[in-house]
C-alpha positions in Angstrom: 15.2 21.9 2.4 14.5 19.1 4.8 17.5 17.6 6.5 18.3 13.9 5.6 16.7 11.3 7.7 18.6 8.7 9.8 17.7 5.2 11.0 16.0 7.0 14.0 13.6 8.7 11.6 13.3 5.9 9.0 9.5 5.8 9.2 9.2 9.5 8.7 11.5 9.3 5.7 9.3 6.6 4.1 6.1 8.6 4.8 7.6 11.7 3.3 8.6 9.8 0.2 5.1 8.3 -0.2 3.6 11.8 0.4 5.8 13.2 -2.4 4.7 10.4 -4.8 1.0 10.2 -3.9 0.4 14.0 -3.8 1.8 14.4 -7.3 -0.3 11.4 -8.6 -3.4 12.8 -7.0 -2.8 16.2 -8.5 -2.4 14.6 -12.0 -5.7 12.7 -11.5 -7.5 15.9 -10.4 -6.1 17.8 -13.3 -7.5 15.1 -15.6 -10.9 15.3 -14.0 -10.6 11.9 -12.3 -11.9 11.2 -8.8 -9.2 8.7 -8.1 -6.6 8.1 -5.4 -3.2 6.3 -5.7 -4.2 3.9 -3.0 -7.0 2.6 -5.3 -4.5 1.5 -8.0 -3.6 -2.0 -6.6 -7.3 -2.8 -6.2 -8.2 -1.7 -9.6 -5.3 -3.5 -11.3 -6.1 -6.7 -9.4 -9.7 -6.5 -10.4 -8.8 -5.7 -14.0 -6.4 -8.7 -14.1 -8.3 -11.3 -12.2 -11.9 -10.1 -12.2 -14.3 -10.0 -9.2 -13.0 -11.5 -6.0 -13.6 -11.6 -2.3 -12.1 -9.1 0.0 -9.9 -11.8 1.5 -8.6 -12.8 -2.0 -8.1 -9.2 -2.9 -6.1 -8.5 0.3 -3.9 -11.5 -0.4 -3.5 -10.5 -4.0 -2.3 -7.0 -3.3 -0.3 -7.9 -0.2 -2.0 -5.7 2.4 -4.2 -6.5 5.5 -7.8 -7.4 5.2 -8.6 -4.3 7.2 -6.7 -1.9 4.9 -8.3 -3.5 1.9 -11.7 -3.2 3.4 -11.2 0.5 4.1 -9.9 1.2 0.6 -12.8 -0.7 -1.0 -15.3 1.2 1.2 -13.8 4.5 -0.1 -13.9 3.2 -3.7 -17.5 2.2 -3.3 -18.4 5.7 -2.1 -16.6 7.0 -5.2 -18.6 4.7 -7.4 -15.6 2.7 -8.6 -16.5 -0.7 -7.3 -19.6 -2.8 -6.6 -19.7 -5.0 -3.5 -22.1 -7.9 -3.4 -22.5 -10.9 -0.9 -20.7 -14.1 -1.8 -22.6 -16.9 -3.5 -21.5 -19.6 -1.1 -21.2 -17.5 2.0 -23.3 -14.3 2.3 -20.9 -13.0 4.9 -18.2 -12.7 2.3 -18.1 -9.6 0.2 -17.3 -9.9 -3.5 -15.7 -6.8 -5.1 -16.0 -6.0 -8.8 -15.2 -2.9 -10.9 -18.1 -0.6 -11.6 -18.9 0.7 -15.1 -17.4 4.0 -14.1 -14.1 2.4 -13.2 -14.1 0.4 -16.4 -14.8 3.6 -18.4 -11.8 5.3 -16.6 -9.4 2.5 -17.4 -7.8 4.0 -20.6 -7.1 7.3 -18.8 -5.8 5.5 -15.7 -3.5 3.3 -17.9 -2.0 6.5 -19.3 -1.4 7.9 -15.8 0.1 4.6 -14.7 2.4 4.6 -17.8 3.5 8.1 -16.9 4.1 7.1 -13.3 6.2 4.1 -14.4 8.4 6.4 -16.5 8.7 9.1 -13.9 9.5 6.4 -11.2 12.2 4.9 -13.4 13.8 8.3 -13.9 13.7 8.9 -10.1 15.3 5.4 -9.6 18.0 6.3 -12.1 18.6 9.6 -10.4 19.0 7.9 -7.0 21.5 5.5 -8.3 19.2 2.9 -9.8 18.5 1.1 -6.6 15.5 2.6 -5.0 12.9 0.0 -6.1 15.5 -2.7 -5.6 16.1 -1.7 -2.0 12.4 -1.5 -1.3 11.9 -5.0 -2.7 14.8 -6.3 -0.7 13.4 -4.7 2.5 10.0 -6.1 1.9 11.4 -9.6 1.2 13.5 -9.4 4.4 10.5 -8.4 6.4 8.5 -11.2 4.9 11.1 -13.7 6.1 11.4 -12.1 9.6 8.9 -9.4 10.7 9.8 -6.0 12.1 8.0 -7.1 15.3 10.4 -10.0 15.7 13.3 -7.8 15.1 12.1 -5.3 17.7 11.5 -8.1 20.2 15.1 -9.4 19.7 16.5 -6.0 20.4 14.2 -5.4 23.4 14.6 -8.9 24.9 17.8 -8.2 26.8 16.3 -5.1 28.4 13.2 -7.0 29.4 15.2 -9.8 31.1 17.3 -7.2 33.0 14.1 -5.6 34.2 12.5 -8.9 35.2 15.6 -9.9 37.2 15.3 -7.0 39.5 14.0 -7.6 43.0 11.0 -5.4 43.8 11.7 -2.9 46.6 10.1 -3.7 49.9 
């Protein structure tokens, strides 16, 4: 058993949690014969809900960076799940749409997502019913004030002590 994490290893704890969740989901997709990764889910859901959209719109919709969205879309394109075309008004823009393959997978994906929601709700209950709530509160707090700003505030006194030192002659 892995020992509990502390604030000093918070990032490792989150990565471990995501690894637990994503690896189980990927295994379920493989067992069902689907070439699909959990990181594709927000993109597919956004395209199912809102139709084709530019990479910029998609990144804003799913709440991740343009770079991360572009990387995911590139992987999805290689898997045949999306079609990427130049924008009508600006050929530099890339418009992303679901492929026929992704649309055909939709009913099976919906069943996996339903199972994931039920399993996640059970996990949340087992952990005291606050896991998703805490994640949402943490994301909201970081949206109000970034982790970078928080780190800068903590490091600022150290930086000013260092800058006040007189260099040795």
